[in-house]
Structures are given as C-alpha cells and as structure tokens.
N, C-alpha and C positions, 0 to 999 in steps of 0.2 A: 550583470543580470543573468540568472540561471535560465538556460534554454529549456523550453518545454520538453518534458521527457518523451512525449509522443513524437515530437519532431526529431529528437535525438536518436530514438530507437527504430522508429517505423521507416518505411520507404521501400517496401517490397511490392507496391501495388502495380508496378509497370511490367513485371516479367515473372513468369512461372513456367516450369517444365512439367508436363504431365506424361506419364509413361503407362501405356495400356498393354496388357498381356494376358494370356491365359494362366490363371493362378496355379493350375496343375502342372505347368511346365517348369521344371527346375532350371533349365537353361535360360529361359526368359526371365525367371525370377532372379537368377544370379546377375544377369545383365542389368535388370532394373536396380538392384542394390549397387552395382558398380556405378551407374549413372548418378544415383543418390550420393554416394561417397565422393564422387568427382566434383559435382556441381553444388553440393550443399555442405561445404566444409565447415570446420570449427571456427568460432569467431576469433580465436587466437592463432589460427593456422593459415597456410597458404590455400590458394584456390578461391574461386568465386563463392558467393554466398546466396545463390539463387534457389528459391524454394522448389522442391521436387515433390510431386504427388503421384500416387499410383491410381489407376482406375479402380473403381469400387468392385470388389469381388461379388459375383452373383452365385446363388446356390447351384444353378445348373451349369456354371462355367461359361455362360454367355457374356457378351459385352455389357458395360454399364448402360442403363436405359437412356441416360442423358449425361452430357458433360457440362460442368460449370466453367464457363470462360469469363471469369470476373476480373482478370488482369488486363492491362492495356495490350499486352502481348502474351500469348501462350504458345509454347512449342510443344506440339503433341507428337510423341514418339510411340508408334504402335509396333510392338515386337511380334511379328508373325512367324509361326513355326509349325511343325507337323502336328503338334497337339491342337493348335487352334484350327488347323485345316482338316483334322481327322473327320472321316465320314464312314468309319467302320460300322457303327450302329445307327439305327434309324434316328435315335435321339441326337447323335452327333451331327447329322445332316442339318437339322434346323439351327443348331448352335453355330456351326461353321458359316451357314448362310447369313446369320445375323452379324457375325464378325465381318464377313465380306461386305454386307450392306453398310455397316458403320464405316468401314474403310473407304468405300465408294463415296459415301456422303461427306466424309471429312475431306477427301480429295476434291470433291466438287466445291465445297464451301471454303476451303482454305488452301487449295492446291495452287500450282503455278499460274493457272489462268484466272484466279480469283483476285479480288481487291481486299481481302480480309487482312486485318493486322496480325493474324495468327499464322503459324506455320505447321504443316503436317509432314511427318517423316515416316512413311511405311518402311519397315526394316525386315528383310528376309534373314531370319536367324539360321535357317537351314534350307536345304533344297526343296523340302516338302512345302515350304511357305509359298512357293510360286504357284502351287496348285490350289490356293484357297478358293478361287472361284474363276470361271471363264471370263466373267465381266472384268477381271483385273489382269487378263493376259497381256494387255498392252500397257500396263502400268509398270513404270520403272521403280525398282526398290533399291534401298541401301543394301548392298550385298555383303552380308557377313558369312554367308554359306561358303564362300570361296576363300575365306581367311581363317587364320588360326591364332590362338593365344593372344599375346599382347597386341599384335597387329590388328586383330579383329576388334578388340576393345578400343584401340586408339582410332581406328577408322570411324567408329560410331561417335566417339567423343569429339572428333574433329567436325563431323557433320552437325552435331548439336551446337558446338561452340561457335561455328561460323554463323549459323542462323541467329544465335543469341547476339553476337557482335553486330550483325547487320541490322537487327531491329533496334538495338540500343543506340546505334549511330544513325537511325532514321534513314537507312539506305533502302532503295527500292528492292522489291522482291527479285531474287535471282532469276535470270532468264530460263525458260524451259529448256529441256534437253534431258540427257541421261541423269536420272536422279542420283545414281551412285557416284557420278562424277562431282567432286566438290565444287560448289560455286566459288567465284572469286573471293578469296579471303581478304577482308579489309584490314590487313595488317602488313606492315613493312618492317622487316628486321634489319637492323644495322649490325653487321658482323665486324666487330672490332678485333683485330688480330695483328700480330707482328709478322712482317715478311719472312723473318727467319723461320717461322713455323709452317711455312708452306711445304708441301711434300718434297720439294727439291732441296730443302734445308737439311740440317743434321739431325732432325728429330728421329728417334728410333721407333716411332709408331708407324704402323703399316701405311695408313693414309694420313692420319692426323685428324684432329677435330675440325679444322677449317675445311679441308676438302670433303670430309664426310658430311658435315652439316650442309655445305653447298650442294652436294650431290643429293641429299634428302630434300632440300628446298626445290631442286629442279623437278622433282616429281609431284609438286603441289602447286596449286594456283595462288602462291604467296610470293611476294617480292622480297629479295634480300639485297641490301646495299653493301657492295663489296668494292672497296675504293679503287683497286687497280682496274676494275671493269667499269666503274661508274664515272670516274673523273675523265672528262674529254681531254684530248690533246690541247695543251696551252692553258688548261684550267688551273686556277689558284687553289692550292691545297686547303688553306684555312677556310676560304669561302665555300668550296665544294663539300668539305667535311661538315661544316656548320649546316649547310643546306641539307645534307644527307641525314644528319641527326634530327633536324627540325621536321623533316618529312617522314621520319620513321615512327613506328609505334613502340618498339622495344629495342633496347640495345643489348646485344648478346656479346659478352666479352669473353674471348678465349684466353683464359689466364694460364700462360705457360711460363717457363723459366725466363723467357725473354720479354714478355709483355710489359712489365713495369718499367723496364729500362728504355722503352721506346717513346720518344716525344709525341709522335702523332697518335699513338694509342692513348696516352694520358690526355691529350687534347680532346679526343673523341669522347672520352668519359666525362671530362669536365663540361663539355657542351651539352651532353645528355643530362647531367645533373642540373645545370642551369635551366634547361628546357623542361625539367621535371618529368623525364621519360622513365618508364619502368626499366629495370635493369636485371638481367640474368647473367650470372657468372658461371662459366664452365671451367671448373677447376681441373686443369690438365697439367699441373705441376709435376715434373718428373724427379727433380732433385731438391733444389732450394732456390730462394730468392733473397738477395742481400737486403733489399728494401722493397717491401710490398707497398704499392701505391695506396695511400690511406683512404681514397675516396671510393674504394671498391665495396665499402660496407653498405648496409641497408638494402641488401639485395638477396634474392633467391639464388642459392648456389647449388650446382649439380656437379657430381664427381664424374670425371671421364675415366672409366675403368682401365682402359688400355695404358693410360699414363702411369698409374701406380703399378701396374703389372710389370713394366719394364725394369722395375727395381730388382726383380728376381733374375739377376744375370746368370747366364749359363743354363737357362731353362732348356732342358732337353726334350720336353714334351713335343712329340711330333705333331700333335694336334694344335699346338699353340698358335701357329699362323692363322689357321682357320678360325679358332676361337677368338683371336684378337680382331680379325676382320668382322666377325659376327657381333662382337661387343661394340665396335665402332659404329656399325650400322644401327644397332639397337639404341645406343646412346644418342646418336644424331637424331633419330626419330623422337626420342624422349625430350631432347632439348627443344625441338620445334613444338611439340605438344605443350611443354611447360611454358614456352614463350606465348603461345596462343591463349592458354588459360590465364596467364599473367596479364595479357592485354585485356582479356574479358573481365578479369577481376577489377582491374583499374577502371575500365569503362563503367562497370556496374557501380563501383564505389563512388566514382565521380558523379554519376547521376544521383545517387543517394545523398551524397554530401552537398551537392548543389541545392537540393531541396531543403536542406537545413540552413543554408547560408543566409546571412543578413548583410546589411550594408557594411562596407569596410571589412568584409570577410574575404579570405583567400582560400580556395579549395586546391589542395595539391594531392596527387595520387601516390606520392612516395613519402616516407617519413622525413621530417625536417632535419636538416643538418647545418653546420656552420656556413657552408657555401651557399645554400639556398636562402638561409635567413639574411645573409649579407646583401642579397639582391631582391628583397621584398619590395613590392610597389609602395610608393609613399601613401601614408594614411591607413595602412593595414593594421587593424586592431586585433584580428583573430585569424589563426591559421587552422583550418580543418583538414585532417589527414586520416587515412583509414586505420582501423584497428589492426593489430594490437598497438596500444600506446607505448611510447618510449618510457623508460624508467624516470621517476621524478628527479633522481640525481643527475641524469643525463640532460633532461630538459632544463634544469636550473643552470647547468654549466653552459648549455647552448645559448640560452637567453642572455646570460651575463657576458659571455665571450663575444656575442654579436651585438651587444648593446641594445637588445630587444626585450628588456624586462617588461615593457608595457604591452607586448604582444602576447596574447593568449594562444598557447599551442595545445590543441585538444582533439579528441576523437569521440565517436559516439559513446564508447565505454567510459571515457574520461568525463563526459557530461553526466553519465549515469552516476558516477562516484560523487558528484556534487548535489545529488538529490537530497533535499532536506527532509530527513526522516521525521515524521510526526512523533512527538514525545511519547504518545500512548502506544506506538507500534514498536514492538521489540522482536517477537518471535513469530515466524510464519510457519504454520503446520503444513506439511506436504503429505497429501494422501495419494499414494501411487503404488500400482503393481501392474503386472502384465495384463493386457486386454487381448484375449484370444480372438475377438471379433474385429480387431483393428483393420483387417483387410476389407471389411465391409464398408469402411469409411475412407478408403484411399490411403491407408498407411500400413505400417508394419512395425515390428519391434524396434527397428532402427529409428523410425520417426519418434516413437514414444521415448526412447532412450535419449535421443538428441535433444528433444524439447526439455526433458527433465534436467539433463546436464546444463543446458544453456540457462534455463530458468534459475537453477540454483546459483550458477555463476553470477548472473545479473543481480539476483537478490543479495548475494554477499557483497558485490561491488557497491550496491546501494546502501550498505550498512545494516542489513537485516540478518538475523539468525534464523536458521532453518531447523525445524523439529521433524523427525521422521520415526515411525514406529516399526521399522524393519528389523530383521535379525540377520546376523552374519551366517555364512555357510549355506547360502541358497535355501534357507528355511529347512534344511534337511538335517542339520546337526550331525548325528552319527547314524550310520547304517541306513540312511534314506528313510527314516521313520516318519518324516514329515515331508509331504510333497511340496516343492517350492517352485518359484518362478524360473524360467529360462534365464532371465537377467536378474542378478542380485543387485537391487537398487541401493541398498545401504552400502555395499562395497563400492559401487560406482560413486556414491556421494563422498565416501572417504577418499577415493582416488581423486575426485574433483578438488577437494580441499588441498590434497597433497600436490597435485600437478599444477594448480593455479595459484598457489601461494605467492610465487614470484610475480605473476601477472597482477594479482590484487595489490601487492606491495608497490608495483610500478604505477598502477592506476590511482590507488587511494592512499599510498604511503602507510599501509597498515597490513597486518597479517589477517587472514580470514578468521572469523569467529568459528570455533568448532561446531560441528553438527551436534544438535541435541538428539541423541538416539534413545528412544524409550523402548525397552524390551519387556514384554509381558512375562509374568511367571507362568509356567516353569521353564520357558525357553532359555533363559540365561543361566539356568542351574548348571548346565554342562560347559559353560564358558571356562576355558583354561587359559594358560599363558599365551597360546597362539592367538586367541581372540582378543584378550585383554591388551596385548601389546599394540593393537591397532588403534586403541583409544589414546587419550591424552591431548596432544595438540590437534589431532584430526577430529575427534569427536568426544563428547561427554556421555558416558554410559549412565542412563537412568534405569537401573534394574528394579522393577517394581515387585512388590510382594503380592500375595493373593488378595482379592477384594476383601475389605474388612468384614463384610457381611456374608461371606461365602458359607452357605449352609450345607457343609459336607464334612464328613469325618476323614481324617488322614488315612485311616485304615481302609476306607473305600478306594482310595487312590493308589495304594500300594507303590509308593515312590521308590526309586532306586536310592542307593546310598547318597548320591549327590543331590537328591531331591527332585530329579527329573522323572517324568512319566509320560509315555506317549498317549495321544488321543485315540485309543484303540477300542473303547467301549463307550456306551452312552454316558456312564457316570464320569469317566475321565474327559470325554468331549464336553460335557456340561461344565466341568471345572475350567477347561480351556476357554470355552465361549465366554463364561463370566469374567475370566481374567483378561481376555482380549477387550471386552467392553470397558472394563476398569481402566486398562491402559489408554484406550481411546478417549475416555472421559478426562483422564489426567492430562493428556496432550491438549485437549480442547481448553482446559482451564488454564494451562500455561501459555497458550498462544494468543496472539492478538487477532489473527485471521487464519483462514484455512484455504488452501488451493487443492483441488482434486482433479485427477486425470487417470485414465485407464481404470484398472481394477478388475479382478477376476469375477466372473459370474457363476462359476462352478468350482468345486474342490476347495471351498473355503471352510474355515474351522469354527465360525461363529454362527449365530442365528441368521445373519444377513451377510451379503458380500461386504468385506471390510470397508472399502471405499464408500459404499452406499451408507453403511452405518455411521461412518465418520461425518458424512455430509448431513445426515439427519440430526446427529448430535449438535452440530454447529447451527443448523436451522432452528432447532428448539431453543438454543441459547441466544439466538439473534446475533451470533458471531458473524462478522463479515466473511462471506463465502464466495470463492471464485471458481467457476466450473469450466474445465477444458474438456469439451465433449467430442471433439473431432475424431479422436482415436478410439472411440468406442468404449467398451467395458462398462463398469458400474457408474462411472461419471456420466457417460452418455445415457445410461438408463435413468439416472437421477434427473438430468435436465429434461429428458423426454417426458417423464412423469410429471415434473413440475410444470411443463408447458401443456399438459393435458393429453399427451400422446399415450394411447393404450399400448402397453408392452406385455407380452406373454409371460415374461419372467416375474411379473408381479401378480400372478394368479396361483391359487391353491393347486390347480392341476399341474402347473409347471413344477412346483415344489414336490408334489406327490411322486414324481418319477425318480427322486433321489432318496432311497431308504435311510441313508445316514442322517439326512436333514429331518426326515419324519421322526426318526428315533430321538434326535436331539430335542426337537420341539416337544415330544412326548415327555422327555425327562424334565424339561422346564415346567411343564404343566403338572407333572407328578409332585414336584417340589413346591407347588403353590404359586407359581409365577403366571401372570396373565400374558399370553403370547399373542401378539397381533397376527391376524391373517394377512397375507400379502396384499389383498385388496384393501384392508384397513390401513396398512401403512401407506399405500398409494394415495388413498383418500386424504390421509393426514398431510402428506407432502403437498398435494394440490391445494389444501386449505390455506397454505401460507402465501399463495400467489393470486388472490383475487384482484390485486392491483398490479399484477405483472411481475416480471422477474426482478425488477429493481426492489420492490417492497419485500419480496421473499428473501432475497440474498443479502440485503442490507449491506452492500459492499461499496457504496459510493458511485456506482455506475448506473446509467439509465438503461431502459429496456433494450434499446438498440445496441448499446455498447456491450451489454451482457450477451446478447445474441451473437455479436461479432466475436466476443471472447470464446464462446462455446464452439465455434466452428473454425477458429483461426488455426492455421498450420505453421505460422511464423513465430518463433520464440521472441523476436524483438517486439512484434505487435502485442503478443500476450503479456510480456513484461511491462510494456508501456501502459497497457490498460490496467493491470493490477496496481502499479505504482500510482497512477492517476486516481484510481478508486480509493486507495489507502490515504492519499492526500486529502481527498474530499471528506472522508470519514472523520478527519480531524476538525473539519469546519462545521459539520452538522451538529 
C-alpha cells in the first residue's frame, strides 16, 4: 500500500529555529546565513534538516511586532550587536529600546526560569551588544565577541545544537547559570582507536587524532567513552565494550594504518552497527592499509589533515610544527562538531520517521546494510531509514543476500517516487524569480533558492516535468543590457538536473526528465554555442517566435544582425512585453498546473510583474494554481489581493512613480489595446474568490490547506500539499 504523501514528506511541526537580528548589520546577517546553512541542509546531504526562519524585517529597523511560535518547540536566537544597540540618533534610541524590550520579554517567557517548551538564546555578536539596555546588565549572553573565525561560529552552532537535542529528547530545561557555558550535552561519543595510535606509539603526528579529540572533549560538557579509561579493573572487554557502545550516541572511529588490523576495534564497530548507532570516520591514514575493514561504509568521513601532510618527508618549513599542531586542534574541534550535528540529524530523522511508521515497521537512523538486515526483528515488513536512499542496485543485492526480499527498504524520498501520477498531469509550470521583499516575511534569497531547488527535485522524483520561462546568463545576455536577478534560477534548475541525476536514478531507477525551458523572443536570438551546449539532457529549449499578431514593423525595432534588440525605448519595450505575455500563455497551455513563488515587483519588462501575470493567466484558464506566498514578491501580492487585502502595488498611484511603466502602458493604448488599471486587475482577481481560495485556485486543496501552503516555509510540506492537490484534481 502506498504511504500517504503527506505522511512521507511532512514532519517538521515539532521544531524550528528562528533567528532575530538587525537587518542593517552585515555581521549579524552573515551569522544568520551560517545558521541557515548549518541546520537546514540539502535533502541529499549531511546535517540536520531543521527549518530556519528569520525575524521579519521592519522599515525602521526595529524588531518584529510579534513572533509566530507555531511549532512544538522553537529555538529563538537573537543576534545582538552594536547596530542593534546604537543610540547615536534620537530615532535609534526608540529602536534599541524596543529590541531590549523584546529580548527581556523573550527571556521572561522562555528563559531558564520559565516552563515554556521554547528556548531563547541572546547572543553578543560584539562588545557593544552588552550595552543594549541597563535592564539586561545582569543577563548572561552567548559570547561571540571574545571569539574569532571558525571558533566563533562553532561556539554558536554548539549552543543551538545542544538546545535542539535536549528538546528532541524531551530533556528538562538546562539549569540556570552562565548562559555562555554550554549546558550538559546529551551526547556520548565512543572513541574507537588502536592502542598503537596513542601518542606514545610510532605515529609521526604531533599529538595524533586520539589525544587531540580527547583534549577537545575535555573542554566541553560532553562525555567520551575511551576504553582504557572506562573499563574498570577486572572488567570483561566484550561486555564493557558492548555496554559502552549501547550507551553512546555516536561512534567516532579513528581510522589509521593500524585500526583495521585490531580485533577490538573491529568488534566495537560491529557492535555499533548492530545497535544502529551513527558513525563518523576520521580518516587519518598515513600510508596504506592492506585490508580496510568493510563495515566502515555508510558513514560521514572527515579527513585528518596532519596525517596526509606527513607524506611530505623532509619538510623543512620551520613553521610546520606549529601549523601541524594548529591543524590538529582545528580538526579535533571539527570532529566533535560533526559528531554533535550527526547525533542531532539522527535524532531529528528518528522522530520524523517514527511519525510515518506503521505496524511491523522498523525505523533505523542509518542506511541498511547486510549486517543490520541479518538481525531484523521477526515480523518486520518495512524498514524506514533517512534520506538519501541507497541505489536500487544496492538495495536489490542487499535484500537478496540477506534473504529479505519481502522487506521493503525505503526513505521519504523513496516513498515520493512511488506517487501515482494522475494521467492528466504531465508538466508543472514553475513561476519564480527573486523577491526583493522576502526579508519582510522572514526569509532571504537563500530561502527562496532552497525551496525552489527542493521543490523541483521532489517534483522530478514524483515523475513530473517542470517548465520554466527563464533565460540563461542572469537575464543580462551581453553588456548588461537587461537587468537580471541576483540568482539565475534557470541555471540553478539545470544544475539540479545535473547534480541529482544519480540520486533520481537511485530513488526511481530513471533519469530525470529535462527541464522544459521556454525562452521568449528576442532573448534567445543571442544564444550561441556556450548557451546551447547546456541543453540536451539537462533541458529542452523552446525558443519562441514573436506573437503571431504582433502589430509592429521590423523597421521600428531596428534589430541587430542576430535579431536581438534591447528594450530601450517604448516601441521596443512594447514588443518585449507582448512577447513575454505570448511566452507565458504558451507555457500555460502546455502545463497541467502552475506553482508560483517570489517574483519581482519592480524592474520587470511587461505590463505586470511576471509572476503576477502568470498567476492571472492560470486563474482565467481555471488551471490548477498553487501559491507559495511566504517569501514575498509577486506571489505574496497575488494571494493577498485574492484574499481581499489592499496592496499599494495595485494602485495607479504606485504605477505612476515608474516612468518606464507609464510609457509602456501609453504605447499599448496608442496601438489600440485596452490596458487594465491596477485597481481593475485587483477587482478581477478578487472576483474569482467569492467562495474562498479553493474555488479560485481550482487546485484540489481546501481553503485551510491553501492558506497553509501560502505561508509554509518547509519544502516537504509544500510538496506534499501540491501532490495531494494534484491527486484530488484527478478525482473531481
């Protein structure tokens, strides 16, 4: 029986990270992006997959008026710095006071003395942060002002990760005390190593990974199981090692030239595999291994830099000893950070997979392999493990070799590949471009790009084709004659098909369908070999001609030899606008449904913002339409207008401030076209929704589901809703 797609993809309702900061502070903005990259990783990569939101940007630079705390647990990180605390001008004083009040309120409601399920972390980005307000003088901050570089970032990551682990494990709030001091980390690391590799052995490394990692562990409130120190006198090695593995969270294997040849090292790893513990391999090979222990696979592997450096014999660099020592200290810290994040990822995925599990299912936090399949509990019918899935050829061999052909081995993406595509659904049109106002809704370009990437990947895995009307070269073509987005989404989509072809083959045993790229005339006229070589298996180029009814003489356009002309006067802009509309109508007629997100509200080349026009074309044709409005832009404008919200961008006064738009609309009128006033278009959009969002969007979702879709920040939830809506449209 096919698992419900919503169950397979959703599961982010229990934890989210919110990052608050002053948007004019570049240092704080960079830290926020670092948090996003660390905790909201790709579905096929390492790292946890926890949603990360930013605080809504305010016009005056003040804090958001209210926080949405709609997850079971929210970790609220407030990045305080000199910009937030500035009181140079009279206007700054009130803003700083509001930030101080928000921080005080959050500490009161979610601080150490509260019983809130949420956590608050005030962070001093610089020394000026400590002067935010006298009322916070006795507040302890996470201190980044006394740290630099990777150490600064890692300190913040550890603080956030520890809180996330504690709430996921339903542990009580950490006891009060110095906030900058990490609370007890609910992680125990089992350090698997060969005795030969201790500093007293023949290793040519300064301290070696074992001693370096243990030294780093001693500086943190995290326990490490280290057999020579843990096994009591008279203890039995097999029993003590098994107990050490079973009580640990992550096995850290120090892979040296000696490790694979040691019986007890191999036993430790086998016990960890049978207990389905996360594994990290520290690759500290110096020369070679005659036989690498085969069960070291299915693991995150980190390179120990000092090990490979010793291959350069006779190194006369006088700074080498100091550099080697620094590398070992840095690599040890990286190993511990990776182990903590790996424990968090497995804990998060366990909780998500358990929510999907049915009777006779087994949830494991590591990919299956022959050893674990051989020890499945009796009656197991399905094994759920985290993404990314193993390749189908590997899964077949595993099942056959273990005699488990009757056991289904699957992941959330694997379940998605089993989605039964309705016969009438073939191509999904994606309307997307940058939204300069995304910051007003708790996002940034990285959020929009991540959702777009994930959505395309998920749709391809579900067996759908994606159509997009973007153009290569950042919309600039040559000499910057066309202003384009900071992010070129068509190039990102090409890269998605290229980079995920192996993943899609592993999941669905098929290559991804090429992107259908529709390019309006005359944008494709300048395409040469450099652009065309990107098509083929990655994408299909649909280079459209001018609209059949274009009422303009070629002599008015004055095209170049290749047929291209820039939109640099009203007549040429008119031709461009007509051509863009023709392209959008063509995509609409080819597609089974449309998804819109983002979209520029200024500097566009048509009569209307492109994403808005594409939404209206789908609305008029009663084409199923899915609106992602969280990240602002024209998509948010459209859903707001549809819901009856007054938006200034849909008024004649707003349009009047852009002479180019006024001139373009005048050219349309001069050629006999009736041009809607913005107020008229807004009225038309609203006319489709007397029965609510469901009747207007015609997408198989009810009003509540459409509202959820419009504000969701989780690609899995978004995809689940879209696929469920498409399934229902086949029934109606």
